[in-house]
C-alpha positions in Angstrom: 0.0 0.0 0.0 0.9 3.7 0.0 3.3 5.4 2.4 0.8 6.1 5.1 1.2 3.8 8.1 -2.1 2.5 9.4 -0.9 2.3 13.0 -1.9 5.0 15.6 -0.1 8.4 15.3 -0.5 11.7 17.0 -2.5 14.1 14.9 -3.3 17.8 15.2 -6.4 19.0 13.4 -7.0 22.8 13.1 -10.6 24.0 12.5 -11.7 27.6 11.8 -13.6 29.2 14.6 -14.2 28.3 18.2 -16.2 25.1 18.7 -18.7 24.9 21.5 -19.1 22.2 24.1 -21.9 20.5 22.2 -19.9 20.2 18.9 -16.8 19.0 20.8 -18.9 16.0 22.0 -18.5 14.7 18.4 -14.8 14.3 19.0 -14.5 12.3 22.3 -11.0 10.9 21.5 -9.5 14.3 20.9 -8.3 17.1 23.3 -9.5 20.5 22.2 -8.0 23.9 22.8 -8.5 27.4 21.4 -5.6 29.0 19.6 -6.3 32.4 18.2 -9.5 32.2 16.1 -9.2 28.5 15.7 -9.9 25.3 17.5 -7.1 22.7 17.6 -8.0 19.1 18.2 -5.1 16.7 19.2 -5.1 13.0 19.8 -3.7 9.6 18.9 -5.6 8.2 15.9 -5.3 5.2 13.6 -6.2 5.6 9.9 -9.8 4.5 10.4 -10.3 6.9 13.4 -8.8 9.8 11.4 -11.1 9.2 8.5 -14.0 9.1 11.0 -13.0 12.4 12.5 -12.6 14.0 9.0 -16.1 12.7 8.0 -17.6 14.2 11.2 -15.9 17.5 10.5 -17.4 17.4 7.0 -20.9 16.4 8.2 -20.9 19.2 10.8 -20.0 21.7 8.0 -16.9 22.8 9.8 -14.1 24.6 8.0 -11.0 22.3 8.1 -7.8 24.3 8.0 -5.1 21.7 8.6 -4.4 18.1 9.5 -0.9 17.4 10.7 0.6 14.0 11.5 3.4 14.2 14.0 6.3 11.8 13.9 8.1 11.1 17.2 11.4 12.9 17.6 13.5 12.6 20.7 13.8 15.9 22.5 11.1 17.7 20.6 8.2 19.3 22.6 4.7 18.0 22.2 2.4 19.8 19.8 1.3 23.1 21.2 4.2 23.4 23.6 6.6 25.1 21.1 6.5 28.5 19.5 3.2 30.0 18.3 3.1 31.1 14.7 
């Protein structure tokens, strides 16, 4: 298959706007935080779970800005702990 590993990986998903508590219930496996005018969802997802989250974002009509898969690097800070853009 392609280059995407199907095992769990840490993902950061950035959505335009601030999501309310009710909408965030659609993403129980992800931690949410506000960053500027966006909501950032972070969590460990396998391929199937990632596609499910993306489908839920689409179904809710949310504006997806970015999906980032993090690869482990020794000594690097966890997502959100480094510099802000």
